[in-house]
N, C-alpha and C positions, 0 to 999 in steps of 0.2 A: 156468649150466645149458646143457648142450650138446645134449641130446635130450629128447624128450617123456618117456621113461621116467625120466630123472634128476630131472625136476621134478614128476613126477606126485604125489609125496607132499605137496609144498607147495601143490598145486593140486587136491587130491582133494576128493571130495564132502563130507568131514567136516572139512575144514581150517578152515572159517570158519562156525561155527554162527551162527544168527540172533541178532541183538540185538533185544530186545523193547522197544517203546515203552511197553507195558503191564506192565513188569517188576514194579510194585508190586501188581498184581492177581493173585491165585492163578489158575493155569490149571485148567480143568475136566477135563483129560485126555480119555479116550475114544477112539473110533475113527471115522474117516471112511469113507464108501463101503462100509459093511458089506453093502449091497445097492444095486443101481443106483438104485432109487426113492428112496433116502435123499439123493441128490445131483441136484438138478434145476437146469438152466440154460436160460434163455430169452434168446435174442439180441434186443436192442432195435435195430431197423433205423435207419439214418441217414436214410432216406427211403423213401417208399412207391412201388411200381411205378406207372407212368403208364397201364397198361392197353393199350399197343400197342408194337410193336417186334419185333425179331428175337430177343429173349432171353426164354426161358421162365423165370419166377421161381417157385420152389417153396419153401414153408415146410415143412421136414421135421423130424419128431421121430424121433430115433434112440436106440437102446439098446445099450450095450456095443459101440460101433462108432466108429472114428476118422473124422474128416472126410475124410481121404484115402481110406479104405475106401469111404465113401459116394460120394465123387467117382468112384472106379473103377466102382462098381456103376451109377451114373447114366450114365457114359460108355458102358458096355456096353448099357444099356437104350435110350438115345437114339441109339446108333450114331454117336457123335461122338468126336473126340480129346479128351484130357484138357484141353488148353489152351482148349477151347471151354466149359469149366465154370468158373464163378467162385464164390468164397465170401469172406466178409468176415473170417473168422478160423477158427482151429482149435479145436475143442471137445473136451472130455474124452471118453475112451473109456469109463471105468468110471462111467457116469452116464446119466441120461436128459436129452438135450439137444435144444433146438429152434433151428434156424438156417435162414437163407435161402440158397438155392443158385440160381445162374443157369446156363442152358444155351443156348448160341448155336445156333439152328436157323433160319437164314434161309429165308424162304419157307414156313415151317411154323408151325402153331399147336399148342397142347396136344391138340386134338381129332385131330390126325394121328398120335398115338402111343397105344399101349395104356396103361392105368393102371400106374404103377410099383408093383410088388409085391416086398416083401422081408421076411424074417422078423424083421429087427431095425430096420426103418425104415418110416415111413408118412408120406404127404403130407397136410398139414393144409389148405393152400390153394395155388392155382395162379393166376398172373397173367402179364402180359406187360410188358416194359420195353424201352426203346430202347438201353440201355447194359449192358455186362457188369458184374456185381458184382465189385469189386476188394477186395484185402486192405485192411482198415482202414475199409471202408464200413459201419460200425456205430456206434451211439451208445454202447452199453455192453451189459451183461448183467445180468439179474436172477437171483439165486441163492436157492434154498431148500434148506438143508442140515440134515439130522438127524445129530447126534452120538450114537453108541451107546456102551453100556458106561459110562454116567455116572449119577450121582445127579441126578434132575431138580431137586432142591433147590439144586443148584449154579448154577441159572439166574441167580441174582443176580450171580455173578461174570462170567458171560457178558454180561449186560446192562451191567455196569460197564465191561468191556473195550470193547464195541461203542460205548457212549456216548462213551468217551474217543477212540476212533478216528474217530467221526463229527465230533468237535470239532476234532481236530488233523490228521486224515488218517492213513491207515495206511501203514506203510513199503511202498513200491512194489517190494518184492522180487520177483524173477522166480521162480516156483514150480517145484516138482519136475517138472512135466510137461515142461518145456523140456529136462530133462537125461536123459530116457529111463529105461527100466526098469532099465538097468544103472547109471544115474546117472553116465555118463561121456561123454555127447554133447559136453560142453565140451572134453574132452581130445581127442576125435576132431577137433573144429573147430580146436583148437590145432595138432595135427599137420598138418592140411591147410594152415594158414597158414604153417607152417614148411617146407612142401614135403616132408614126410616121409610119403609115401604108404604105405610099409610099416607104419609105426607106426599110422597111421589104420586100416588094414585089420586089424592085430593087435587093436586095441582093439574093433573091431566083431565079430570072428569068434572070438577066443580063448575058451577055457573060463573061466567066472567064476562065483563063488558068486552065487546069485540070478538066474542066466540062466533065461529062460523054459522051462517044462516042454516037453520034446520036442525041444529044440535041443542037448542035451548031446552026443549021439553025433555030430551034424554038426560041432560045434565041435572035438571030439576028432579027427575026420577031417581038419579043416583043419590042426591042429597036426601030424598025421602026414603031411601033404602029399597026402592023398587028396581032392583038390578035387572030382572028379566024384562020389565017394561022399558028400561033404559036401553037395553040391547036392541029391542024391537024398534024403538024410536030413533036410535042413532043412525044417520045416513051411512050406507054401506061403504062410502069412500073413506070413512074414518076407521080404518082397520084396527089400529092400536086401541082406540077407545072401545070398540065393539068386543075385541078379544078380552079386555079387562072386565067389561060388564058381564060377559058370558062366564068368565071364571068366577066372578063374585056371585053370580046367580047360582052357581054350582056349589056355593058355600065354601069356596077356597079362602083361606086366610090371606091377608094382604101380601105377605111374603111369597106365598105360592102363586097368587094371582099375578104378581109382578113378573114371575118367571115365564109368562106366556109371551113376553116380548120377542119379536124377531131380533136375532143378534145384531143385525144392522141398525135397527131402531134403538136398541139399548145402547149400543156404542155411540150413536148420534147424540143421545142425551148426555153421556159422559163427555163427549167432545165439546158439547155446548158449554158445559161448566168450565172445562179447560180454556175454551175460547174467551169466556167472560173475564177470567182472571188475566189472561194474556192482554186483553184490551185495556184493562186497568193499568198494567205495567207499561204498555205502549204509550198511553196518554201521559204518564209521568215523564217518560223519555222525551216526548214531544215538547212538553212544558220546559224541560231542562235544556232543550236545544241539542240533544245528543242522539236523536233517532238515527241520524246518518253519520254518527261518529263512534269510533271504537274508544272505550275507556278501560282503565285497568280493572280486571275482574270479569270483563265480558267474555262470552264464548262467541267467537267470530263464526258466522255461518258462511260456508264455502258454496257459492252458487252452483258450481259445476257438478259437484258430487254430493251435495247436501250434507257434508260432514261439518264438524266444528272443531275449533281449537281455542285454548285459553289465551287471552291477551294479558301480558304482564306489564307492569310499570316500566321495567327495564327495556322491553322491546319498544314501547312507545317513546322512550327518551333517546333512543339511538338516532344519531344524526342521519345515518344512511338507511333508516327503516323504509321499507316499501309499502307499509300498511296503508297510508293515506292514498297512495296512487291506486292500490287495489280496491279501496272503498269507492273512490271516484269512478272507477271503471265497472263498478257493480260486481266485481269478482268476490268481494267480501261485504258483509253487512253485520251489524250487531244482531244478536238473537235474543228472543224472549222465551219464557217458559210456557209450554203446554204441559202443565204439571202432571206428573205420574211417578210410578214407583221406580222406574229405571231411567228416568230423564237425566241427562247430563246436567250437572249443577254448575252455575257460575261461582265466582269466589268474591271475597271481600265485600265491599259495599253493594255491589250489584246483587250478590246472593242475598244479602240482608234485605234488600228492597223486594226481591222476588218472593222470599219466604214470608215477609210481612204481608204482601198482597194476598197470599194464600190464607194466612192466619186471620186477616181482616174479615174473611167470609166464613170463619168458623171451621176451617179444614186444616189438617196437618198431614205430613207425610205418613205418620202412623195410621191415620184414618184411611188414607189411600191404600196402604198395605193391607189393612183389615178388610177393606172392600174387595180387594183382589183375592184374598184368602177365602172369602165367603163363596167364591165361585168364579170370580174373574170376569169382569165386563170387558168387552172389546175396547181397546184404546187406553186402558187404565195405565199402561206403561209410560205414556207421555212421550214428549218429543221437544225439540227446539224449533222455533219458527223465526224466520228472519223478520226484523222490525220494519223493513220496508220492502216494497215490490217495485220492480222496474216497469215503467210505463213505456212501451215500445211503439214507435211509429205512430204518434198521435195525429189525428186529423180532426179538424173542426170546420163546420159550415153552418150558416144560418139561412133559413129559407121559409117558404110557405107552400103548402100543398092543400089538397081538398079538405083536410082536417084543421087547417089553420097554420099559424106560425110555429116554428120549431128551431131548435139548435141541435145539430147532430154532432155527437162526439164518437170517434172511433179510435180504438187502440188495442194492442195486444198485451196480455198479462201472463206471467208465469203461472203454472198450475198451483192451485190452492189459494189463489188471490181472488178478491171480490171486486167486481166492477162497481157495485154500489158504493164502496168505500172511495173509489176514485171520483165518482159522480158527486158524492157528498162534498168533496173538496171543491168541486166546481159550482155546485148549487147551494151548498150550505143550508140544506133543509131536509136531507135524507137521513132517516134513522139508521144508525149503524149497529144496532143490536144491544148495546149496553150503554 
């Protein structure tokens, strides 16, 4: 593989369909997110604000609005820079979600500002805290999801699937949100890692089936080389696309144009690439029946402190080993690679499989290091991710309301986990991103 284009077919969104842990249980089918109120998400904070400090904490309910759009609205309202605003995670746009946001306003209190008013967001409570909210500063999320277009009597299959997932854990596959509305964020990230700025820009701006309504003319203008027209035609909500088109219209070369990315957005593309490779590795472990088993060479993920340690053949062979009990209690899980320059490496056959998954998409550790040396994208260091996620306190019910029949599934997931992945195991028709 010499270019992003040549390897795109092998690394496309449909190349590696999800492998189901619940393959023996019929899927209920149906549709997610038929309307925002059918998909409810509430963030479970890692800690409560202490009531004093330079950071205003807001618990915000938003509707059909991304976390970054909310951040920008709050930045304008409080007249602070984006970096003054903290959030623990990114929440779905096509849903009703509740999450905590922090705003650094030294010397000021909430009473010094007018109430935040927005047609798609409302503040549920306000407090003060001494530190900024950081990514990952949440315990998890509670979901309540109504599946539409289903026979409510299929609730028995939904319950069977969720019960099995609660017992063994759900595959911790990274969901479709990470891959964008064009399902190609991972390809953009790969092009960035390879240093192919032009390929990355082409993937973002070229015409594509499924491109958001209103952007088609702007994308055609890009292909025609009419960058200023493209900027004027591109809807304002597409900030990344508009920033790229503006840079290109100012005769910036591709490498310089790519530098206009918001650091969060750039890191998101890199994370999407890492996520796609992780999903490939996870699928192989599900097929092998070892997603919820530790094998020699694994790096066991410790749930409590998110550390990891190597599993040796000698430890597995000990008669008095406590490893299996710790796995069954979800204290430990096998981990997979979010590939990066400082990521802890597995050993033996596990490492070979993980390295091969990276090589299969035309990337090596040396290329990751070269990408970091060129200026360093966020998240390029990588991490280990547990192969499974605990599905906590599942609830299932079937019913009918003014919009027709539904099956409602509710459960809590640890931070960094995707509810769409759980629902795919129940429905067996939800795209999981790769």
